[in-house]
C-alpha positions in Angstrom: -0.2 -0.1 0.1 2.6 2.1 0.8 4.4 2.1 -1.9 1.8 2.1 -4.4 1.3 5.7 -2.5 5.1 6.5 -3.3 4.4 5.7 -6.9 1.7 7.3 -7.4 3.0 10.4 -5.8 6.7 10.5 -7.6 4.1 9.6 -10.8 2.3 12.9 -10.3 5.7 15.1 -9.7 7.5 13.7 -13.2 4.1 14.9 -14.2 4.5 18.4 -12.5 7.8 19.0 -13.9 7.3 17.9 -17.1 4.4 20.9 -17.3 6.7 23.3 -16.1 9.3 22.1 -18.6 6.9 23.1 -21.4 6.0 26.0 -20.3 9.3 27.0 -19.8 10.2 26.1 -23.4 7.3 27.6 -24.9 8.2 30.6 -22.9 11.9 31.0 -24.6 10.5 30.1 -27.9 8.3 33.3 -27.7 11.5 35.2 -26.5 13.2 33.9 -29.8 10.7 34.0 -32.0 10.5 37.7 -30.9 14.4 38.3 -31.3 14.2 37.0 -34.9 11.3 39.9 -34.9 13.7 42.8 -33.8 15.2 44.7 -36.5 18.4 46.1 -37.0 19.9 48.8 -39.0 23.0 47.6 -41.0 24.5 49.8 -44.6 24.3 47.2 -47.5 26.2 47.5 -50.8 23.7 49.2 -53.0 26.2 48.8 -56.7 29.5 47.4 -56.6 32.4 49.5 -55.1 35.9 48.4 -56.2 38.6 47.5 -54.0 40.4 50.7 -53.0 37.4 52.7 -53.0 37.6 55.7 -50.5 35.1 55.8 -47.9 34.0 59.2 -49.7 33.0 57.1 -52.6 31.8 54.4 -50.3 29.5 56.4 -49.1 27.6 57.0 -52.2 27.0 53.0 -53.2 25.9 52.3 -49.8 21.9 52.2 -48.2 20.3 51.7 -44.6 18.5 48.5 -44.4 15.9 47.0 -41.3 17.6 43.5 -41.6 16.5 40.6 -38.8 18.7 40.5 -35.8 18.9 37.0 -36.2 20.0 37.7 -39.9 22.8 40.5 -39.1 26.7 39.6 -39.2 28.6 40.0 -35.7 31.0 43.1 -37.4 28.1 44.6 -39.6 28.2 48.2 -39.6 25.3 50.8 -38.6 27.4 54.0 -39.9 30.5 54.7 -41.1 31.6 57.2 -38.2 34.9 55.9 -37.4 35.9 54.9 -40.6 37.2 58.1 -42.1 40.2 58.1 -43.7 39.8 54.2 -45.1 39.1 52.3 -48.2 37.6 49.0 -49.1 39.6 45.9 -48.8 38.4 44.2 -51.6 35.4 44.8 -54.0 32.4 45.0 -52.7 29.0 43.2 -54.0 25.4 44.5 -54.0 23.4 42.9 -51.3 26.2 42.1 -49.1 25.9 43.8 -45.3 29.0 46.4 -44.6 31.2 44.5 -42.6 33.7 46.7 -40.3 36.9 44.3 -41.4 36.1 45.3 -45.5 37.0 48.6 -44.6 40.7 49.3 -43.8 43.8 52.2 -43.6 44.8 52.5 -47.6 48.5 51.1 -46.6 46.8 47.3 -46.0 46.0 47.5 -49.7 49.4 48.3 -51.3 49.5 44.9 -52.3 46.2 44.1 -53.7 47.3 44.5 -57.4 49.1 41.6 -56.2 49.8 37.7 -55.8 53.4 36.2 -54.6 54.6 33.7 -57.3 54.8 30.5 -56.6 57.9 28.9 -55.7 59.1 27.5 -59.3 57.4 29.5 -61.7 58.0 32.8 -63.4 56.0 35.6 -64.5 55.7 36.4 -68.1 53.9 39.6 -69.3 51.5 40.0 -72.2 48.4 42.4 -73.3 45.2 42.3 -73.8 41.9 43.9 -75.1 39.1 43.8 -72.6 37.1 41.3 -74.3 40.1 39.5 -74.5 40.1 39.5 -70.3 36.5 38.5 -69.2 36.0 42.1 -69.9 38.3 43.3 -67.7 37.4 41.8 -64.9 40.3 39.5 -64.2 42.3 40.6 -60.9 45.6 39.7 -59.0 45.2 36.2 -57.5 42.4 34.8 -59.9 43.0 31.7 -62.3 42.2 32.3 -65.8 42.7 29.9 -68.7 44.9 30.8 -71.8 43.2 30.1 -75.3 46.4 29.9 -78.1 45.0 31.0 -81.6 46.9 30.7 -85.2 45.4 31.5 -88.4 47.5 28.7 -89.8 50.5 26.8 -89.2 49.8 24.9 -85.6 47.7 22.0 -86.7 49.9 19.3 -88.5 47.4 17.5 -90.6 46.5 21.0 -92.1 49.1 23.6 -91.8 47.1 26.3 -93.2 44.1 25.7 -90.9 42.8 28.4 -88.3 43.5 26.5 -84.8 42.3 27.7 -81.3 43.3 25.7 -78.4 42.2 26.3 -74.7 46.0 25.4 -74.1 47.3 26.6 -70.6 44.5 26.1 -67.5 43.7 27.9 -64.1 47.0 29.6 -64.6 47.2 32.1 -61.4 47.1 35.9 -62.2 50.0 37.9 -60.2 49.3 41.2 -61.4 46.6 43.1 -63.1 47.5 46.9 -64.2 44.9 48.9 -67.0 45.2 52.5 -68.4 41.4 51.7 -69.4 38.7 53.6 -67.6 35.2 52.7 -67.4 32.1 54.7 -69.1 30.0 56.1 -65.7 26.6 53.5 -65.6 23.8 54.8 -66.1 21.7 55.3 -63.2 20.6 52.8 -61.0 23.0 50.4 -63.6 25.6 48.6 -62.1 29.2 49.2 -62.5 29.6 45.6 -63.6 27.4 46.5 -66.9 30.0 49.3 -68.1 32.1 48.8 -70.9 35.9 48.8 -70.1 37.8 50.9 -72.5 41.7 50.0 -72.9 44.6 47.2 -72.7 45.2 45.5 -70.0 48.7 44.1 -69.4 48.0 40.9 -67.2 51.0 39.2 -65.6 50.6 35.4 -65.0 52.5 33.1 -62.8 53.7 29.7 -65.2 56.6 26.7 -65.7 59.2 27.9 -68.0 57.4 25.6 -70.7 54.1 27.5 -70.7 55.9 31.0 -70.4 57.4 29.9 -73.8 54.2 29.1 -75.4 52.8 33.0 -73.8 55.3 34.1 -75.6 55.6 32.4 -79.1 51.6 33.2 -79.2 52.2 36.8 -78.7 54.9 37.2 -81.7 52.6 34.8 -83.8 49.6 34.4 -83.2 46.7 35.8 -80.3 45.8 34.9 -77.1 42.2 35.4 -75.3 41.3 34.2 -71.8 38.8 33.1 -69.4 38.0 33.3 -66.2 38.9 30.3 -65.4 37.7 29.3 -61.2 40.1 26.2 -59.9 36.7 23.9 -59.6 36.3 24.8 -63.2 35.2 21.6 -65.6 38.1 20.6 -67.5 37.3 18.5 -70.5 40.4 18.3 -71.8 42.4 19.8 -74.5 40.8 20.2 -77.9 42.0 21.7 -81.2 39.1 24.2 -83.0 38.9 23.9 -86.6 36.3 25.4 -88.5 35.1 21.9 -89.7 34.1 20.5 -86.5 33.5 23.9 -84.2 30.0 22.8 -84.8 30.1 19.6 -83.4 
């Protein structure tokens, strides 16, 4: 009899504890939901901002948006009050929150247009028009594919046949120099759609054999670059000729 009474009392106590836990969890869920609904003012990039842009110019490309607190990055900025004299450390993309670490003193971007050459490699440079360098959107640190084209003499089966081959793959770009200027985009137009003008001097890191190929093609043929990420698909070398280009 006594044991049944104790068992009943324990069951009631457990039920009360369970009920209290459910109440506390529900209250916590309500509080979490309220925090999710709270909004915070955050600076968001409105139009593309190139690396190195001064803070004065950056301000015109930002908007203040109310963002749910749960979705605000830890270092997101709500104002530029203490950022005088800084510049954009990297290219800023429309739609991203402006993070404190994206704004740095100009001295910290001094080497932003160059990348260290891997051991055993050498650098070689060539000059190309914007359409041959992915519209001028290639920068130091990117990887590119280099296509070599010859009007004749490269295809041994028919020396007179014009040919193109994406011969060098995932080549590291170390320096990009440009005297180019971009046409000012129209109101509401992204900087990415502005047409680049002028020539680009591209420097890449390659081994001695590939450097020789680039020099030869620059002298006796022509070059065309693709912007080729490390994870880009590579289906192997293929020589393009007029009679097979549609296959």
